[in-house]
N, C-alpha and C positions, 0 to 999 in steps of 0.2 A: 632816602626811604621815608615815607610818611609815617609819623607817629600815630598809633592807634589809641583812642580813648574809649571808655565805656560810658554810654549814656543810659540813664535810668529815668523813665517817665511813667506817669500814671494816667489812667482814664477810667472814669466811673460812670455807670449807667444805672438808673434806679427806675424800676417799674412797680406799678401797683395794679394788681389783678382783682377784679370783682369776682368773688368765688360763686356768686349766684348766677351772673350772666356770662361769666367767662371772658369778659372784656378786659384786655390788658392794655394799659396806657403807659407811655414813657413819661415819667414824672420829672426826671432830672438827668442831664448828661453834662459832663464837665471834665476837662483835664485837671489833674491835681498834682500838687507838689509831693514829692516823696520825702519822708522825714529823714533827717541826717542819720538817725539811728539805723534805718534800713540800709542806707549807703555804707555806713560803718560796718554793719554785719556782713555785707557782701565783700568788702575789703578784707575783713578779718578771716573770712572763710575761703577765699579764692584758692589758697594753696591746698585745701583739703576737700573742696566741694565736688560732689558728683551730681549735684542738683542745684537749681537756683531758687529753691523754695525756702531754704534757710530756716528750717524748723517749723514751718507752717503746716506741714503735712500731717503730723500726728503728735499728740492726740488733738484732733479737731473738735470744735463744738459740734454736738449732735442733738442738742435739745432745741427748744423753742421757749427757753425758760429764763427766769430771773437769775442773774449771775450772783445773787447773794448765797446761792447754794454752793456746794463744794465743787467748784470748777477750777481751782488753782492748777496752773500749769497747762491749761488748754489754749488752743490757738484758733484764730479765725476773725470773723467780723462781729463786733459788739456795738451796741448803741445804748445811749441813755435817753429815756423818755422824759418829757417835761416834768414829771413828778419826782425825778431824781433816781429812779431805779435803772439798773443796767440789765440788758437782755442779750443773750447770745442768739445768733442766727444759725439755723441748720445749714451745715456746710457740706457741699459736694467735694469730692477729691479735686484739688487744684489741677488744672490741665496746662501742660507745657507744650508750646508749639512755636517754632520759628522765632525764638528769642522773647516770646511773651509767656507770662504766667497768668491764667485767668482764675480768679477766685469768685465763686458764686455762693451767696447766702440767701436763705429765704426765712421769712418770719410771718406767721399766720395768726390773725385774729384775736388780739387782746384789746383793741380799741386804745391805741397809744398815739402820741404825737411826738415826733422828733422835731425840736425847735430849730436847730442849726446843724450844718455839716460838722461843726466841731464836736458834736455829740456822737459821731460815727467813727469807729476806729477799726483799722485792720492791723493785726499784730499777733504776737505769740507770747506764751507764758502768762496767762491771766493771773493776776494777784488780787484776790477778793479784798484783802486788808487795805490795799491802795486804790481799789476800783480802777485799775488800768492794766495795761500789758507791761510786765516786768516791773522791777522796783522803780517807783517814781516815773512810770511811763517810758522807761528806757527801751522798751521793745515794741513801741507803736511804730508800725511800718508806713502807714499812710493815713491821711485825713482828707476828706473832700473839702473843697472850698466853694463858696458861693451858693450853698444849698439853703433854701428857705424852709419855713415850717412845713412839715409833712405829717398830716393826720393819717393813720392807718386804722380803718374801721374794723369792727369785729368780723365782718363778712369779707375782708380783703386780705390779700397776701402781698407783702413787700418783698421784692426781689432786688438784690444788689449784685451787679456784675462788675468786678473790679479787675482791670487789666493792668499789670505791671510789665513794662517793656524793658528788657535788658538787651542792649545791642551795641556793637562796636561802631564807632563813628570815625 
C-alpha cells in the first residue's frame, strides 16, 4: 500500500486596477513557499479540524486602513508600505474548493509603495505591538517571493489573490 503524504503549496497573483479607466493589469504572479508556522498549524489541528482555513475565517480584516488602529486578533492579508506603516486589505470570505483555499484582498487608493514581497503577509491573529501576525510572527502563514517594488497610486486598487493548496500526494 502506498503511503500518502499531504502537500502544501502557494500561488499568488497581484493585479492593479486603474479606477478611472477600469483597466486591470496583472502585476505579479509567483509560486511561494508556505511558512513552517502554517504547516505546523495544519498538523496541530488535523485531529479537530472541520475546515482547512485554520482561523483565517473570522474575524477577518474589513477595512482599508492603517493597522496601528485596534485590529488585534484579526486575520487576512497585511502589507507594509515603504514608509513603515502596516495596512490591512479588505478581505472577502475565503473560498474552499477541491483542496484549494483562495484568499482575496483589495486595497484602494492611498498612494503607497510596497518595496518587496517580504512586506506582504498572509496570516492570523494580528498583534499591533509586534506589527505582525501572532507573537513574534508565529502566525504568518505565507509570504510571496520575488516581488519587486509596487507603487499603488491614489486612483488604483491593488488586488491580491492568494491560493493555498492542500492535497494528498
